[in-house]
N, C-alpha and C positions, 0 to 999 in steps of 0.2 A: 504493500500500500504506500503510495506516494504522500509526502507531507507538504502541505502548503502553509506558509507563514502568513497569518492574517493579523494586521495591526489595527488598533482602535485608539481613540483619544478618550472616549467615555464608554463605560460598560452600561449602556442604556438601550431602550427600544429604538430610539432614533438611529443609532448606528448598527445595532446587532439583531434587531427583530427578524429580518430576513434570514440572516445566518442561522440563528437559533431555530427558527422554524424549519429550515432545511436540514439541520442536524436531527431534529426530532422526527422528521419524515424519512430519514435515512438516505437523503439525496447524495451526500458526500460518499457514504459507504458504497452505494450502488456504482459509483464511478471509480472506486478504488482510491479515494482521496481522504486523507485525514487532515483536518484544519487545526493548526496550533495557534492559539491566540496570544498576542503580545500587546502590552500596554506601551503606547508610543508617546505618552504625555511628556516625558522628559527626554525624548530623543530629538536632537536638533535636526533640522531639515537635511543638512549636509552629511549627517551621520547615519541616515536611514539606509540600511543595506538594500542593494538592488533587488534581492529576492524576497523582500517583505512587501506584500500587497497591503493596502489599507482601505478601510471602509469609511474613513473620515474624509469625505471629498471636499468639504469646506476648507479643511486644513491643507489638503492636497492642492487646491486652487491657490491658496495663499502661497504655498511653497513654490508652485509653478511660476507665479508672478514675480517671485524673488529670484528666479533663475534656475530652479531645480527642474530636471527633466521628468516631471510627473505627467501622466496621461490618465484622464478619467474615462473609464470604459463602460461604466454602468452607473445609472442614477436611480437610487431607491427612493430618495426624498428630495423634492425641490420646493417643498413648503416647509422651511426650517422649523423643527419641533422644539422651539423655545417659547416660553411664555413670560410676560411681565405681569407680576402679581403685586397687589398693593393692600394696605390696611388703612384704617382711619377714614379720612374724608376724601381720599383720592378715588374718583369714579371714572376719570378719563385720563388719557396720557398727558393731555395739556395740564392736568392738575399737578403733575410732577415737577413743574417749574419751581425752583427754589427748594426742592426736597432732596432727600438722600436715597440713593439706590444701590443695592448690592448687585454687583455685576461680575463678569468673568475678568480674568487678568487681560491686559491689553494684547498679549501675544496670542490669545485665543480668538478665532473667528467670531464666536457669539458676542464678544465684546463689541465688535464692529457692527454686527447685525443689529444689536439693540440700539446703538447710537444712530444707525441709519433710520430705524423706525421712529425714534424720537425726533430726528430732524424732519421727517415727513409731517410731524405734528407741531412743528415750529419751535422745537426745543434743541438748543445746542448743548449737548451733554457736557462739553468741556467748560462752559461758562454759565449755563442757566441752572445747573444742579450740581450736587456733590456725588461723585461716583465712589463706591467702596468696593474695589476688586477683592474677591474672595476665592479661595482655592477650589472649592467644590460646592455642590448643591447643599450638602449638609451645613456648610458654613453660611451660604447665602440665605437658606431658609431659616437658620438659627438667628441671623441678624434681623430678619423680617419678623419672626415670631417674638423675639425679645424686645421689639420696638426700637432697636438701634438704627434701623433704616425705615423708610416709608414704603419702599418698593423693592422688588428683587427680580432678577432674571433667573428663571428656573427651567431645567431641562425635563426631558421625558422620563427621567428616573423616578419622579414623583407623579403618581397618577393625578391628573387635574381634579378629579372628583374628591380625592383625599384632601387636597389643599382647600377646596371650597367647603368641605365639611369642617375644616379648621377655622373657617371664617375669613379666609383670604379672598380678595376680589380679583377676578381675572380682568386685566385691562386689555390684553390682546394676545393672540397667537402671532408670533413673528411671521409665520408662514402665510397668514392672511394679509400681511402688509408688504412682504417682500418675497418674490420667487427667486430662489437661488439654490442650485444643487449642493446639498450639504452631506449626503451620505450615499453610498453605493459601493463602487470599487475603483481604486486608483492604483496604478502600477508605474514603476520606473520605465522610461521609454526603452532603455536597453533590454530590460527583462521582457517587455512586450514584444520586441523584435525577435528575441532569442527563444521565448517560450510562448508564442502566440496560441498554440493549441491548448496548453495548460490554462492560460488565462481565460480562453473561451470556455473551457470546462467549468471554471469557477463562476464565470458569468452565468452560465446555464443553471448551475446549482442555485445561485442567489436569485435568479429569475423564478425558479421553482418555489423558493421561499416567499418571494414577493407575491406569487399567485395564491399562496396559502393565506397571506395577510389579507388579501382581497376576498378570497373565496371560502375560507373556512374559519369562522369566528370561534368555533370550539377549540380548534388547534391553537389559534392565536392566543385565545384566553388562557389556555393551559401553559403555553410558553411564557406568557407574561407572569403567571403565578410561579412557575418553576425557576426561571432565570432572573426575573426582575422584581420578585417579592411583591407583586400586586395582589392585594387581598382578593379572595375568591369572589366575594360579593361585588367587587368593582371590576373584575377581569373582563366580563362581557361588554360592558359599556365602554371600558377603556379601549378594548380592541376595536370596537365600532368607531370610536372617535379618532383613534390613531390612524386607521387605514385611509382616512380622507387626506392625510398628509403624504401618502406614498404614491409614486407614479404607477401607472397601469402596466407599462411595458419596459421599464428599466431605462427609459430615455427621457430627454427633455427637449424642448424646442430650441432652434437656433437663436431665437430672440431672447429666451431666458438665459441661455448660455452666454451670449454676447453681453447682455445686461449684467450678468453676474461678474464677468471679467471687469467691466467698467466700474461697477459699484465697489468691488473689493479693491481694485487697483487704486481708485481715488481715496478710499479709506486708508490704504496702506501707504499712499503717497508714491506709487510706482508708476513709471512711464519710461519708454512707450509701452503700450499694451499689445499682447498678441491677438490674433484673430481667434474666434471661438474654436475653430477646428484644429488649432495648434495645441489646445489644452484638452478638448473633448474628442476622443477617438472612437466615435460611433456615429452612424447616420442620425441626424437630428430628426425628431418627430415633426410632423407637419405643423 
Protein backbone atom coordinates (compact mmCIF):
# COMPACT_ATOMS: atom_id res chain seq x y z
CA UNK A 1 0.00 0.00 0.00
CA UNK A 2 1.38 3.40 -1.01
CA UNK A 3 1.46 6.23 1.52
CA UNK A 4 0.46 9.77 0.67
CA UNK A 5 1.47 12.62 2.98
CA UNK A 6 -1.46 14.97 3.49
CA UNK A 7 -0.91 18.24 5.36
CA UNK A 8 -3.42 20.48 7.10
CA UNK A 9 -3.38 23.81 8.92
CA UNK A 10 -6.44 23.12 11.09
CA UNK A 11 -7.96 19.78 12.03
CA UNK A 12 -11.54 20.83 11.35
CA UNK A 13 -14.42 20.01 8.97
CA UNK A 14 -13.49 22.92 6.71
CA UNK A 15 -10.21 21.28 5.79
CA UNK A 16 -10.73 17.59 6.48
CA UNK A 17 -14.41 16.64 6.17
CA UNK A 18 -13.98 15.30 2.61
CA UNK A 19 -10.86 13.39 3.61
CA UNK A 20 -12.44 11.85 6.71
CA UNK A 21 -15.60 10.91 4.81
CA UNK A 22 -13.42 9.19 2.20
CA UNK A 23 -11.55 7.32 4.93
CA UNK A 24 -14.79 6.10 6.51
CA UNK A 25 -16.12 4.98 3.12
CA UNK A 26 -12.92 3.02 2.40
CA UNK A 27 -12.05 5.00 -0.72
CA UNK A 28 -8.34 5.21 0.10
CA UNK A 29 -8.10 1.52 0.90
CA UNK A 30 -9.81 0.51 -2.35
CA UNK A 31 -7.11 2.33 -4.30
CA UNK A 32 -4.28 0.88 -2.24
CA UNK A 33 -3.40 4.22 -0.68
CA UNK A 34 -2.81 5.11 2.97
CA UNK A 35 -3.06 8.81 3.83
CA UNK A 36 -0.79 10.01 6.63
CA UNK A 37 -1.77 13.39 8.09
CA UNK A 38 0.71 16.10 9.04
CA UNK A 39 0.14 19.39 10.86
CA UNK A 40 1.73 22.15 8.76
CA UNK A 41 0.88 25.02 11.10
CA UNK A 42 4.51 25.70 11.99
CA UNK A 43 6.08 24.71 8.68
CA UNK A 44 7.40 27.67 6.68
CA UNK A 45 6.36 27.82 3.03
CA UNK A 46 9.92 27.32 1.83
CA UNK A 47 10.38 24.28 4.13
CA UNK A 48 7.35 22.33 2.89
CA UNK A 49 8.66 19.11 1.30
CA UNK A 50 7.68 18.54 -2.32
CA UNK A 51 5.94 15.25 -1.52
CA UNK A 52 3.55 16.72 1.07
CA UNK A 53 0.15 17.50 -0.40
CA UNK A 54 -2.02 19.93 1.54
CA UNK A 55 -5.74 20.49 1.96
CA UNK A 56 -5.35 24.11 3.12
CA UNK A 57 -5.78 25.86 -0.22
CA UNK A 58 -6.07 29.37 1.23
CA UNK A 59 -2.61 28.91 2.69
CA UNK A 60 -1.41 27.38 -0.58
CA UNK A 61 -2.69 30.42 -2.48
CA UNK A 62 -0.85 32.78 -0.13
CA UNK A 63 2.27 30.63 -0.54
CA UNK A 64 1.98 30.69 -4.33
CA UNK A 65 1.61 34.47 -4.33
CA UNK A 66 4.80 34.69 -2.27
CA UNK A 67 6.64 32.76 -4.97
CA UNK A 68 6.36 29.11 -3.93
CA UNK A 69 5.41 26.70 -6.77
CA UNK A 70 2.09 25.51 -5.35
CA UNK A 71 -0.71 24.29 -7.64
CA UNK A 72 -4.30 23.95 -6.46
CA UNK A 73 -5.83 20.93 -8.20
CA UNK A 74 -9.09 20.41 -6.27
CA UNK A 75 -11.42 22.84 -4.53
CA UNK A 76 -13.63 21.47 -1.78
CA UNK A 77 -14.73 24.83 -0.33
CA UNK A 78 -14.94 28.22 -1.99
CA UNK A 79 -17.28 29.67 0.63
CA UNK A 80 -14.77 30.11 3.47
CA UNK A 81 -16.03 28.37 6.61
CA UNK A 82 -15.25 31.04 9.18
CA UNK A 83 -17.79 32.96 11.19
CA UNK A 84 -17.72 36.26 13.03
CA UNK A 85 -19.60 35.97 16.32
CA UNK A 86 -20.38 38.71 18.80
CA UNK A 87 -21.85 39.23 22.23
CA UNK A 88 -23.51 42.22 23.85
CA UNK A 89 -25.08 44.90 21.69
CA UNK A 90 -23.31 44.05 18.44
CA UNK A 91 -26.02 42.98 15.97
CA UNK A 92 -24.34 43.96 12.68
CA UNK A 93 -20.78 44.01 11.41
CA UNK A 94 -20.95 47.81 11.37
CA UNK A 95 -21.47 47.69 15.14
CA UNK A 96 -17.89 46.43 15.57
CA UNK A 97 -16.42 49.87 14.87
CA UNK A 98 -14.47 50.88 17.97
CA UNK A 99 -14.73 47.36 19.43
CA UNK A 100 -12.27 44.54 20.10
CA UNK A 101 -12.20 41.33 18.06
CA UNK A 102 -10.26 38.11 18.57
CA UNK A 103 -8.86 37.02 15.23
CA UNK A 104 -6.26 34.79 13.62
CA UNK A 105 -2.55 35.70 13.62
CA UNK A 106 -1.61 37.91 10.63
CA UNK A 107 0.29 35.05 8.98
CA UNK A 108 -2.92 33.03 8.63
CA UNK A 109 -5.26 33.58 5.63
CA UNK A 110 -8.42 33.82 7.82
CA UNK A 111 -6.96 36.98 9.38
CA UNK A 112 -7.03 38.59 5.94
CA UNK A 113 -10.43 37.15 5.05
CA UNK A 114 -12.02 38.65 8.15
CA UNK A 115 -10.44 42.02 7.41
CA UNK A 116 -11.79 41.86 3.84
CA UNK A 117 -15.29 41.25 5.17
CA UNK A 118 -15.04 44.15 7.59
CA UNK A 119 -13.83 46.43 4.81
CA UNK A 120 -16.91 45.53 2.77
CA UNK A 121 -18.96 46.92 5.64
CA UNK A 122 -16.98 50.13 5.98
CA UNK A 123 -14.61 49.12 8.76
CA UNK A 124 -10.84 49.39 8.48
CA UNK A 125 -9.69 46.67 10.88
CA UNK A 126 -6.33 48.37 11.29
CA UNK A 127 -7.69 51.71 12.47
CA UNK A 128 -11.40 51.42 13.32
CA UNK A 129 -11.17 48.58 15.87
CA UNK A 130 -8.74 46.63 18.03
CA UNK A 131 -7.67 43.21 16.79
CA UNK A 132 -6.52 40.57 19.27
CA UNK A 133 -4.73 37.78 17.38
CA UNK A 134 -5.01 34.44 19.16
CA UNK A 135 -3.42 31.09 18.46
CA UNK A 136 -6.53 28.94 18.00
CA UNK A 137 -10.31 28.70 18.35
CA UNK A 138 -10.07 27.72 21.99
CA UNK A 139 -8.30 31.00 22.74
CA UNK A 140 -10.53 33.11 20.48
CA UNK A 141 -13.70 31.62 21.90
CA UNK A 142 -12.34 31.97 25.43
CA UNK A 143 -11.67 35.66 24.86
CA UNK A 144 -15.22 36.10 23.60
CA UNK A 145 -16.92 34.11 26.36
CA UNK A 146 -14.89 35.88 29.05
CA UNK A 147 -15.90 39.30 27.77
CA UNK A 148 -12.31 40.26 26.94
CA UNK A 149 -13.38 40.97 23.36
CA UNK A 150 -16.65 41.94 21.72
CA UNK A 151 -16.39 39.61 18.74
CA UNK A 152 -14.33 36.68 17.47
CA UNK A 153 -13.50 34.88 14.24
CA UNK A 154 -14.37 31.21 14.77
CA UNK A 155 -13.72 28.26 12.46
CA UNK A 156 -15.77 25.15 11.70
CA UNK A 157 -14.27 23.24 14.62
CA UNK A 158 -17.11 24.62 16.77
CA UNK A 159 -20.59 23.80 15.49
CA UNK A 160 -22.51 27.05 14.88
CA UNK A 161 -25.52 25.70 16.76
CA UNK A 162 -23.35 25.13 19.84
CA UNK A 163 -22.16 28.74 19.84
CA UNK A 164 -25.69 30.04 19.45
CA UNK A 165 -26.83 27.85 22.34
CA UNK A 166 -24.16 29.62 24.40
CA UNK A 167 -25.74 32.96 23.56
CA UNK A 168 -23.30 34.09 20.89
CA UNK A 169 -24.72 36.08 17.98
CA UNK A 170 -23.72 35.14 14.44
CA UNK A 171 -22.87 38.31 12.53
CA UNK A 172 -21.84 36.57 9.33
CA UNK A 173 -20.46 33.54 7.58
CA UNK A 174 -17.35 34.73 5.76
CA UNK A 175 -18.33 32.54 2.80
CA UNK A 176 -21.53 34.53 2.36
CA UNK A 177 -19.43 37.68 1.95
CA UNK A 178 -16.41 36.44 0.00
CA UNK A 179 -15.98 33.59 -2.48
CA UNK A 180 -12.43 32.26 -2.26
CA UNK A 181 -11.13 28.69 -2.56
CA UNK A 182 -9.88 27.82 0.91
CA UNK A 183 -9.71 24.02 1.05
CA UNK A 184 -9.30 21.10 -1.33
CA UNK A 185 -5.92 19.85 -2.51
CA UNK A 186 -2.71 21.70 -3.36
CA UNK A 187 0.57 20.18 -4.50
CA UNK A 188 4.08 21.31 -5.33
CA UNK A 189 4.38 21.92 -9.08
CA UNK A 190 7.36 19.57 -9.40
CA UNK A 191 5.51 16.79 -7.58
CA UNK A 192 2.45 17.30 -9.80
CA UNK A 193 4.61 16.93 -12.91
CA UNK A 194 6.40 13.90 -11.50
CA UNK A 195 3.45 12.11 -9.89
CA UNK A 196 0.45 13.25 -11.92
CA UNK A 197 -1.25 9.86 -11.71
CA UNK A 198 -0.99 9.64 -7.94
CA UNK A 199 -2.26 13.19 -7.53
CA UNK A 200 -5.24 12.34 -9.72
CA UNK A 201 -5.94 9.30 -7.54
CA UNK A 202 -6.05 11.49 -4.43
CA UNK A 203 -8.28 14.00 -6.23
CA UNK A 204 -10.68 11.18 -7.14
CA UNK A 205 -10.72 9.95 -3.55
CA UNK A 206 -11.47 13.42 -2.18
CA UNK A 207 -14.14 13.89 -4.86
CA UNK A 208 -15.79 10.74 -3.50
CA UNK A 209 -15.70 12.24 -0.01
CA UNK A 210 -17.19 15.46 -1.39
CA UNK A 211 -20.04 13.47 -2.96
CA UNK A 212 -20.78 11.97 0.45
CA UNK A 213 -20.86 15.43 2.05
CA UNK A 214 -23.58 16.38 -0.41
CA UNK A 215 -25.39 13.09 -0.71
CA UNK A 216 -25.26 11.23 2.59
CA UNK A 217 -26.14 13.29 5.67
CA UNK A 218 -26.00 10.19 7.89
CA UNK A 219 -22.39 9.41 6.96
CA UNK A 220 -21.40 13.07 7.20
CA UNK A 221 -23.06 13.39 10.60
CA UNK A 222 -21.26 10.27 11.84
CA UNK A 223 -17.92 11.66 10.60
CA UNK A 224 -18.58 14.97 12.38
CA UNK A 225 -19.20 13.06 15.62
CA UNK A 226 -16.22 10.70 15.30
CA UNK A 227 -13.49 13.06 14.10
CA UNK A 228 -14.66 16.52 15.14
CA UNK A 229 -16.50 15.92 18.43
CA UNK A 230 -19.82 17.36 17.23
CA UNK A 231 -22.55 16.30 19.66
CA UNK A 232 -24.92 13.65 18.30
CA UNK A 233 -27.97 15.90 18.65
CA UNK A 234 -26.26 18.61 16.56
CA UNK A 235 -24.60 16.39 13.95
CA UNK A 236 -27.43 16.21 11.41
CA UNK A 237 -28.18 19.93 11.38
CA UNK A 238 -24.47 20.74 11.29
CA UNK A 239 -23.91 18.41 8.32
CA UNK A 240 -26.80 20.03 6.48
CA UNK A 241 -25.51 23.53 7.17
CA UNK A 242 -21.89 22.80 6.33
CA UNK A 243 -22.60 21.17 2.97
CA UNK A 244 -23.81 24.49 1.58
CA UNK A 245 -20.21 25.74 1.80
CA UNK A 246 -18.78 22.88 -0.29
CA UNK A 247 -18.46 22.85 -4.06
CA UNK A 248 -20.40 20.28 -6.04
CA UNK A 249 -17.63 19.08 -8.34
CA UNK A 250 -14.30 19.99 -6.76
CA UNK A 251 -13.84 23.01 -8.99
CA UNK A 252 -14.44 26.72 -8.82
CA UNK A 253 -15.09 29.30 -11.51
CA UNK A 254 -12.47 31.31 -13.37
CA UNK A 255 -14.00 34.49 -11.91
CA UNK A 256 -13.78 33.25 -8.32
CA UNK A 257 -10.21 32.01 -8.85
CA UNK A 258 -9.08 35.30 -10.40
CA UNK A 259 -10.84 37.37 -7.74
CA UNK A 260 -9.23 35.22 -5.02
CA UNK A 261 -5.77 35.94 -6.41
CA UNK A 262 -6.52 39.65 -6.58
CA UNK A 263 -8.03 39.91 -3.11
CA UNK A 264 -5.34 37.87 -1.38
CA UNK A 265 -2.58 39.58 -3.33
CA UNK A 266 -3.80 43.02 -2.31
CA UNK A 267 -4.14 41.96 1.32
CA UNK A 268 -0.61 40.52 1.33
CA UNK A 269 0.80 43.47 -0.59
CA UNK A 270 2.07 41.24 -3.40
CA UNK A 271 2.58 42.37 -7.00
CA UNK A 272 2.59 41.52 -9.84
CA UNK A 273 -0.10 38.85 -9.63
CA UNK A 274 -0.28 35.63 -11.66
CA UNK A 275 -3.15 34.64 -13.93
CA UNK A 276 -5.69 32.30 -12.36
CA UNK A 277 -4.50 29.25 -14.32
CA UNK A 278 -0.93 29.72 -13.09
CA UNK A 279 -2.14 28.81 -9.60
CA UNK A 280 -5.24 26.67 -10.24
CA UNK A 281 -4.44 23.59 -12.30
CA UNK A 282 -7.83 22.21 -13.34
CA UNK A 283 -10.54 23.23 -15.82
CA UNK A 284 -12.55 26.09 -14.36
CA UNK A 285 -16.25 25.53 -13.81
CA UNK A 286 -18.56 27.50 -16.13
